[in-house]
C-alpha positions as CSV (number, residue, x, y, z in Angstrom):
1,M,11.3,7.9,-26.0
2,H,9.3,7.9,-22.7
3,M,6.5,9.9,-24.3
4,L,6.2,7.2,-27.0
5,V,6.0,4.5,-24.4
6,G,3.3,6.6,-22.5
7,L,1.3,7.0,-25.7
8,L,1.5,3.3,-26.4
9,L,0.4,2.4,-22.9
10,T,-2.4,4.9,-23.0
11,R,-3.6,3.5,-26.3
12,F,-3.4,-0.1,-24.9
13,L,-5.2,0.7,-21.7
14,K,-8.0,2.5,-23.5
15,H,-8.4,-0.4,-25.8
16,A,-8.4,-2.9,-22.9
17,H,-10.9,-0.7,-21.0
18,S,-13.2,-0.4,-24.0
19,K,-13.5,-4.2,-24.3
20,S,-14.7,-4.8,-20.8
21,G,-16.4,-1.5,-20.2
22,F,-16.5,0.0,-16.7
23,L,-16.5,-2.7,-14.0
24,P,-16.9,-1.7,-10.4
25,H,-14.1,-2.4,-8.0
26,I,-14.2,-2.1,-4.2
27,R,-10.8,-2.8,-2.9
28,G,-10.8,-5.6,-0.4
29,K,-14.5,-6.4,-0.8
30,F,-15.3,-6.9,-4.5
31,E,-12.5,-7.1,-7.1
32,V,-12.7,-8.0,-10.7
33,I,-9.6,-10.1,-11.2
34,H,-9.8,-11.1,-14.9
35,T,-12.2,-10.7,-17.8
36,L,-12.5,-12.3,-21.1
37,P,-15.5,-12.2,-23.5
38,G,-18.0,-14.5,-21.8
39,R,-16.0,-15.1,-18.7
40,I,-15.3,-13.1,-15.6
41,R,-13.4,-13.8,-12.4
42,F,-14.0,-12.1,-9.1
43,R,-12.3,-12.0,-5.7
44,I,-14.8,-11.5,-3.0
45,P,-13.2,-11.9,0.5
46,M,-16.6,-11.9,2.3
47,L,-17.3,-15.3,0.7
48,E,-14.2,-16.8,2.3
49,G,-15.2,-19.3,5.0
50,Q,-18.9,-18.6,4.6
51,D,-21.5,-21.1,5.6
52,P,-22.4,-23.6,2.8
53,E,-26.0,-22.3,2.9
54,V,-24.8,-18.8,2.0
55,I,-22.6,-20.1,-0.8
56,D,-25.4,-22.3,-2.1
57,S,-27.8,-19.3,-2.1
58,V,-25.4,-17.1,-4.1
59,E,-24.8,-19.9,-6.6
60,K,-28.5,-20.6,-7.0
61,E,-29.4,-16.9,-7.5
62,L,-26.7,-16.5,-10.2
63,K,-27.7,-19.8,-11.9
64,R,-31.3,-18.4,-12.2
65,L,-30.1,-16.0,-14.8
66,P,-30.5,-17.6,-18.2
67,E,-27.5,-15.6,-19.6
68,I,-25.1,-17.2,-17.1
69,N,-23.9,-20.6,-18.2
70,R,-21.7,-21.7,-15.3
71,V,-20.9,-20.6,-11.8
72,V,-17.8,-21.7,-9.9
73,L,-17.6,-20.4,-6.4
74,N,-14.6,-21.3,-4.2
75,P,-15.4,-20.4,-0.5
76,I,-11.8,-21.1,0.5
77,S,-10.3,-18.4,-1.7
78,G,-13.3,-16.2,-2.1
79,S,-13.0,-16.7,-5.9
80,L,-16.1,-16.6,-8.2
81,V,-15.9,-17.5,-11.9
82,L,-18.8,-16.9,-14.2
83,D,-19.2,-18.1,-17.7
84,Y,-21.9,-16.1,-19.5
85,N,-23.3,-15.3,-22.9
86,D,-21.6,-12.0,-23.7
87,E,-24.1,-11.3,-26.5
88,E,-27.0,-11.3,-24.2
89,I,-25.6,-9.6,-21.1
90,K,-22.7,-7.2,-20.3
91,A,-20.1,-7.8,-17.7
92,S,-21.1,-4.5,-16.0
93,I,-24.7,-5.8,-15.6
94,I,-23.4,-9.0,-14.0
95,C,-21.3,-7.0,-11.6
96,G,-24.3,-4.9,-10.7
97,I,-26.4,-8.0,-10.0
98,L,-23.7,-9.5,-8.0
99,L,-23.2,-6.3,-5.9
100,K,-26.9,-6.2,-5.2
101,L,-27.0,-9.9,-4.3
102,L,-24.1,-9.5,-1.9
103,G,-25.4,-6.3,-0.4
104,L,-22.4,-4.2,-1.5
105,E,-24.2,-1.6,-3.6
106,D,-23.9,1.0,-0.8
107,D,-20.1,0.5,-0.7
108,L,-19.8,1.8,-4.2
109,D,-20.8,5.3,-3.0
110,D,-18.4,5.3,-0.1
111,Q,-15.5,7.7,-0.6
112,P,-12.3,5.6,-0.3
113,Q,-9.7,6.8,2.2
114,S,-6.0,6.0,1.7
115,L,-3.9,4.6,4.5
116,A,-1.9,7.9,4.6
117,Q,-5.2,9.8,5.2
118,K,-6.3,7.4,7.9
119,E,-3.0,7.8,9.7
120,L,-3.1,11.6,9.4
121,N,-6.6,11.6,10.8
122,L,-5.4,9.5,13.8
123,I,-2.5,11.9,14.4
124,G,-4.8,14.9,14.1
125,T,-7.3,13.3,16.6
126,S,-4.5,12.5,19.0
127,L,-3.1,16.1,18.8
128,N,-6.6,17.5,19.2
129,R,-7.2,15.4,22.3
130,Q,-3.8,16.4,23.8
131,V,-4.4,20.2,23.2
132,Y,-7.9,19.8,24.7
133,N,-6.6,17.9,27.8
134,S,-3.6,20.2,28.3
135,S,-5.7,23.4,28.2
136,A,-8.3,21.9,30.5
137,G,-11.0,22.0,27.8
138,I,-10.5,25.6,26.9
139,F,-9.0,25.0,23.5
140,D,-9.0,22.2,20.9
141,L,-6.5,21.9,18.1
142,T,-8.7,23.9,15.6
143,S,-9.3,26.8,17.9
144,A,-5.7,26.9,19.1
145,L,-4.4,26.9,15.5
146,A,-7.0,29.6,14.5
147,L,-6.1,31.8,17.4
148,T,-2.3,31.4,16.7
149,I,-2.9,32.4,13.0
150,F,-5.2,35.3,14.0
151,A,-2.6,36.6,16.5
152,S,0.2,36.3,14.0
153,G,-1.9,38.2,11.4
154,L,-2.6,41.0,13.9
155,Y,1.1,41.1,14.9
156,K,2.2,41.5,11.3
157,I,-0.4,44.3,10.6
158,I,-0.2,46.3,13.9
159,V,3.4,45.8,15.3
160,Q,5.4,45.2,12.1
161,R,3.2,47.6,10.1
162,D,3.3,45.0,7.3
163,R,0.3,46.3,5.3
164,N,1.8,46.1,1.8
165,T,1.9,42.4,1.6
166,P,-1.2,40.3,1.9
167,S,0.4,37.8,4.3
168,G,-1.1,39.4,7.5
169,F,-4.5,39.7,5.9
170,S,-4.2,36.2,4.6
171,L,-3.5,34.9,8.1
172,L,-6.6,36.7,9.3
173,W,-8.6,35.1,6.6
174,W,-7.3,31.6,7.3
175,A,-8.2,32.1,11.0
176,Y,-11.7,33.1,10.0
177,V,-12.1,30.1,7.7
178,I,-10.8,27.7,10.4
179,F,-13.3,29.3,12.9
180,Q,-16.1,28.9,10.5
181,R,-15.3,25.2,9.8
182,G,-15.1,24.6,13.6
183,N,-18.6,26.0,14.0
184,K,-20.2,23.6,11.6
């Protein structure tokens, strides 16, 4: 039963996606909230509380396009609704124009980073600083980890005579890779 539901959802999502095409989305900066043929609603937080001059300039630039019939910009909520002639212009083109107008085109190329990744990076940075400070600058986290893995690999090969399994050699390889990354 769950496979049937999955197939139906996939079919529905592909159908919905094909109607609107690919529309860019930058979480927290530029979000397409809703689309209909000839109408699109955006949420653009950077427009919240902007000066009336900035709001007017955005509205004027969008109204200059003959394909756009109506522009409704709410600076309190950061909402922008555009009514347009969908036979003359695609929603993706409107998004591109708006991204360029707002100066957000470079944000499309930024690699998004999840909250979990940000927190793990902070933990890693804190651990690195602690190892560096505790060793009086002799080691950082990368070099301490690489040396630990290297020593463990040598111990498995020399002392335990564990040459049949690749684990000792794997540890040596991992240490080498970590050293190489640290040198870049």
